[in-house]
C-alpha positions in Angstrom: -46.0 -73.4 21.1 -46.1 -69.9 22.4 -42.9 -68.0 22.2 -41.0 -67.0 25.3 -41.2 -63.5 26.7 -38.9 -60.9 25.1 -36.4 -60.4 27.9 -34.5 -62.7 30.2 -35.9 -60.7 33.1 -39.3 -62.2 32.7 -38.0 -65.8 32.9 -38.1 -66.0 36.7 -39.7 -64.4 39.7 -37.8 -61.6 41.3 -37.3 -63.3 44.6 -39.2 -65.8 46.8 -39.7 -65.4 50.6 -37.1 -67.5 52.4 -38.7 -67.3 55.8 -41.0 -70.0 57.2 -44.7 -69.6 57.9 -46.1 -69.0 61.4 -48.7 -71.6 62.2 -50.0 -70.7 65.6 -48.9 -69.3 68.9 -47.9 -72.8 70.0 -45.6 -73.9 67.1 -43.9 -72.7 64.0 -43.5 -74.7 60.8 -40.1 -75.3 59.4 -39.1 -72.9 56.6 -40.1 -74.3 53.2 -37.3 -75.0 50.9 -37.8 -74.3 47.1 -37.8 -77.4 45.0 -34.7 -77.9 42.9 -35.2 -76.8 39.3 -35.4 -79.8 36.9 -32.5 -80.4 34.6 -33.0 -78.9 31.1 -33.8 -81.7 28.6 -31.3 -82.4 25.8 -32.3 -80.8 22.5 -33.6 -83.6 20.2 -31.9 -84.0 16.8 -34.1 -82.4 14.2 -33.7 -82.6 10.5 -34.8 -79.3 8.9 -37.5 -79.8 6.2 -37.1 -78.8 2.6 -39.5 -75.9 2.1 -41.6 -75.3 -1.0 -41.3 -72.1 -3.1 -41.8 -68.8 -1.3 -45.4 -67.4 -1.6 -45.1 -64.2 -3.7 -46.1 -61.1 -1.7 -46.3 -62.9 1.6 -43.8 -62.0 4.3 -43.2 -63.3 7.9 -42.0 -61.2 10.8 -40.8 -62.5 14.2 -41.5 -59.4 16.3 -40.0 -60.7 19.5 -36.8 -61.7 17.9 -36.6 -58.4 16.1 -37.0 -56.5 19.3 -34.7 -58.6 21.5 -31.9 -58.9 18.9 -31.8 -55.2 17.9 -29.3 -52.9 19.6 -32.1 -51.0 21.2 -33.6 -54.2 22.6 -30.3 -55.5 23.9 -29.7 -52.2 25.7 -33.2 -52.3 27.2 -32.7 -55.9 28.3 -29.4 -55.0 30.0 -31.2 -52.2 31.9 -34.0 -54.5 33.0 -31.5 -57.0 34.3 -29.8 -54.1 36.2 -33.2 -53.1 37.7 -33.9 -56.7 38.7 -30.5 -56.8 40.5 -31.5 -53.8 42.6 -34.8 -55.5 43.5 -33.1 -58.8 44.4 -30.6 -57.0 46.6 -33.4 -55.1 48.4 -35.6 -58.2 49.0 -32.7 -60.5 49.7 -31.5 -58.4 52.7 -35.1 -58.1 54.1 -35.8 -61.7 53.5 -32.7 -62.8 55.4 -33.5 -60.6 58.4 -37.0 -62.2 58.6 -35.6 -65.7 58.2 -33.0 -65.0 60.9 -35.7 -63.8 63.3 -37.8 -66.9 62.5 -34.8 -69.1 63.4 -34.4 -67.2 66.7 -38.0 -67.6 67.6 -37.9 -71.3 66.8 -34.8 -71.8 69.0 -36.3 -69.9 72.0 -39.8 -71.5 71.8 -39.1 -74.4 74.2 -37.4 -72.4 76.9 -39.9 -69.5 76.6 -42.7 -72.0 77.3 -41.3 -72.9 80.7 -43.3 -70.1 82.3 -46.7 -68.6 81.5 -45.2 -65.1 81.2 -42.4 -66.4 78.9 -44.9 -68.2 76.8 -47.1 -65.1 76.5 -44.1 -63.0 75.5 -43.0 -65.5 72.9 -46.5 -65.7 71.4 -46.5 -61.9 71.1 -43.1 -61.9 69.3 -44.3 -64.7 67.0 -47.4 -62.8 66.1 -45.3 -59.7 65.3 -43.1 -61.8 63.2 -46.1 -63.1 61.2 -47.1 -59.6 60.4 -43.6 -58.9 59.1 -43.7 -62.1 57.0 -47.0 -61.2 55.4 -45.8 -57.6 54.7 -42.7 -59.0 53.1 -44.6 -61.4 50.9 -46.8 -58.5 49.7 -43.7 -56.5 48.9 -42.3 -59.5 46.9 -45.5 -59.7 44.9 -45.5 -56.0 44.3 -41.9 -55.9 43.1 -42.7 -58.7 40.7 -45.6 -56.8 39.3 -43.5 -53.6 39.0 -40.9 -55.5 37.0 -43.5 -57.0 34.7 -45.2 -53.7 34.1 -41.8 -52.1 33.4 -41.0 -54.7 30.8 -44.4 -54.3 29.2 -43.9 -50.6 28.9 -40.4 -51.1 27.4 -41.6 -53.6 24.9 -44.4 -51.3 23.8 -41.9 -48.4 23.4 -39.6 -50.5 21.3 -42.4 -51.7 19.1 -43.5 -48.2 18.4 -40.0 -47.3 17.2 -39.9 -50.5 15.2 -43.1 -49.7 13.2 -41.5 -47.2 10.8 -38.7 -49.7 10.0 -41.3 -52.5 9.4 -43.1 -50.2 7.0 -39.9 -49.4 5.2 -39.0 -53.1 4.8 -42.5 -54.1 3.7 -42.4 -51.4 1.0 -39.0 -52.4 -0.2 -39.9 -56.1 -0.3 -43.3 -55.5 -1.8 -45.1 -57.5 0.9 -48.8 -57.9 0.2 -49.4 -59.4 3.7 -47.1 -59.8 6.8 -47.7 -62.8 9.0 -46.6 -62.9 12.6 -44.2 -65.7 13.5 -46.3 -66.4 16.5 -49.2 -67.4 14.3 -47.1 -70.0 12.4 -45.9 -73.4 13.6 -42.6 -73.0 15.4 -40.7 -74.3 18.4 -38.5 -72.7 21.0 -36.2 -74.8 23.1 -33.4 -74.0 25.7 -30.6 -76.5 25.8 -27.3 -76.6 27.7 -24.2 -76.4 25.6 -20.9 -76.8 27.6 -22.7 -75.6 30.7 -24.2 -72.5 29.1 -27.9 -72.2 28.1 -28.6 -71.9 24.4 -31.9 -70.9 22.9 -32.8 -72.8 19.8 -35.7 -71.6 17.6 -37.2 -72.9 14.4 -39.9 -71.4 12.3 -41.8 -73.4 9.7 -41.8 -70.9 6.9 -39.6 -70.5 3.8 -36.7 -68.3 5.0 -36.9 -66.2 1.9 -40.2 -64.9 3.3 -38.8 -63.9 6.6 -38.1 -60.1 6.9 -37.0 -60.2 10.6 -33.3 -59.7 9.8 -34.1 -56.8 7.5 -36.2 -55.1 10.1 -33.4 -55.5 12.7 -30.9 -54.0 10.3 -33.1 -51.0 9.7 -33.6 -50.5 13.4 -29.9 -50.6 14.1 -29.1 -48.3 11.2 -31.6 -45.7 12.4 -29.5 -45.2 15.5 -32.6 -44.6 17.6 -32.5 -45.2 21.3 -35.0 -45.5 24.1 -35.2 -42.8 26.7 -33.7 -43.8 30.1 -36.3 -45.6 32.2 -36.6 -46.8 35.8 -38.8 -49.4 37.5 -42.5 -48.7 37.6 -43.4 -47.9 41.2 -46.8 -49.1 42.2 -46.7 -47.6 45.7 -46.3 -44.0 44.5 -49.3 -41.7 44.7 -51.0 -40.8 41.4 -50.0 -37.5 39.8 -51.9 -34.6 41.3 -53.0 -36.6 44.3 -53.0 -34.8 47.6 -50.3 -36.0 50.0 -51.4 -38.1 52.9 -51.7 -36.2 56.2 
């Protein structure tokens, strides 16, 4: 099973459009309600296996765990969550305004249709609303892409800073080869414990071969931090581009 993304921020979309969809100038569909999320399944009882002897010179590294559990990774994750909150606030306000306008149009549709002029005016407002809805959906998609790109850049930056620490541990441990945990049999499961989500992971490799904890310790001991970062902006002009007239 493929491991989950590094940061919590990637586990859900930024925000979905709450407004309904304009069908035609004669009628408007009811706003679609998102389906309720299914309850998390209970974690099955698993009896850990008894591993054979560690393979000499062979080491295993869980890169995602190393990045996310390090001080640097936790700090980056907190910043990503903060950026997501800003995006949610922005889209939430705009989405509510569009949904409120939709409700007003729906409520006035019947009375507006009483006269030809009223019907024409209502259809014009409905078409204008549809344009706003489409623009808002495009913005939602863009903000999601921006957050995804931001996370990818942050993960790459953390991994670059992690490489020297990996090299140090590999040298100290005398690793002949280093296997990625993603290439080995493992499972990742989220369960609810007293109302709080808990991530449970298990890697099918002799723990003595796992150098993940050592790499995290090296990262934390280095005291290195990431430069401050903001959300990637996809609507900004490229560097050196002439401003629009």
